[in-house]
N, C-alpha and C positions, 0 to 999 in steps of 0.2 A: 520368617521364609525374606528375600522378597519380591512383589505382591506382580504379574506381569499386566500390561494393557497390550488389547490391540492397538495399532498403529489406527487413527480415526481415520473417514472414510466424509465424513464436516471436512474436517481443519487438515493444512495443510500445511506444514512448517514452510519456514520460505529464511534467507537470511540480507537483510537491507545493507546494502554497503553503497559509506561516506564516510566525509569527513576524516576519512585515514578510519572509521568503526564500524563491526557486522553488526547488528543486531539481530536481535530472532525477531520474527515477527513470526502471523501467522496466516493466513488470505484464507476463509468460513465461507464454502457452498450454500449456507442454506442465505443468507443474507441479502446472496445475488446472483443462485443461479448457474445464471448462462455468462453472466460476462465472467467472472471466475473463474469459468470454465475453460471458459475463452486463454487468458487472460494469463491459465498453465498450463498453455500449450503456446503459448511464449516463452518463456521463460529460458535460459535468463536471457533475462532485460539490461538493456544499459544507455543509461542516459545523459545529458545534463541535466541538474539541476535549472529551476529558474525559484525562486520565491513570490512567493504573490501578498505580501506586505510583511507584515512579521511574522504572518497563522502557517504558510505552508509549501512545502515545497512540489516544484510539480515539475513532473517532464512529458511525455508527448510518447505515448503507444502507433504500433502499427493495428489496431483495432476498429471496429464500427460498431458500436452494438451504440444497443437505443437508452432511453430509463430507462431500470428492472430499482423497484422497488427504495427508492430516490429517497434524498433527508435533503433539508438543508441549509442543516446544521453537524458539525464536527463533534470530540473531546476528540482533547493533547494524542495522539499514538496513533490513530483510527488512521486506513489507506478507505480512497473512494476515486472509482472510474469519474472521469466526468465527462461524458457524453461531446457534449458543443463539439468540448477542443481538445478529446482521443487522450486526456491526461490521466499519465499515473496522480494523484497524486496521496501525502503524506504527510498528515497537518502531527503541526509542531505547539503549535496550544488550544484549544479546545476559540473552534470562532466557529461564526456563516461560514455559511460553503457565493462564493458571486451569485452562482450558477445549484438545480442540482445533482446533485452525483451517487452515485448506485457505492451503499458502501460495500467494500470489498475482506476486506481483513483491522486486522492491525496490528500492531510493534508490541511487542510480549518485556522488551526493556526501553527505557526513559527512552522517551523525542531529544529530552537535552541537548547529547553528544550532537542531533542535527542545523543546531543551529551554529555552529563550527564550518556549515558544511559552504559555499562562498554561492554567490552568485556564479550560475558558466561551467563550476562541477562539476564532477563524476561522481555519476549514481550507477551500483550496479543492484537487481531482486534474482537472487535463486533457487536448489527449491533447498529448502534446509533436512537434517534430518530429524526426524520418528513424526 
């Protein structure tokens, strides 16, 4: 008999569409509750990607939020909100962040396909199922 699982209240499924692929991810409320709640209210989000070195892509989001459980280093596949630039970042490699950022989620799929995303290429994040 299949196990039934209730949807999580702290983890919200999202889909990241970029470079012709769709990657599964999740926003995690307990990592930065105020920031994640405000990001969820903005979904779906679209933008044009900018690369920071080869470490992460980012795009501006219309959100004013201060530091919340901020970190300065992120693992490949993690997502963060950088208050100083009002930008959502997705790390394509484990790397330090140039400024402190609020951890907000992670990709469940490999971040490697993001490397095909060109500077200025379209990126979208929307709610997933589950």
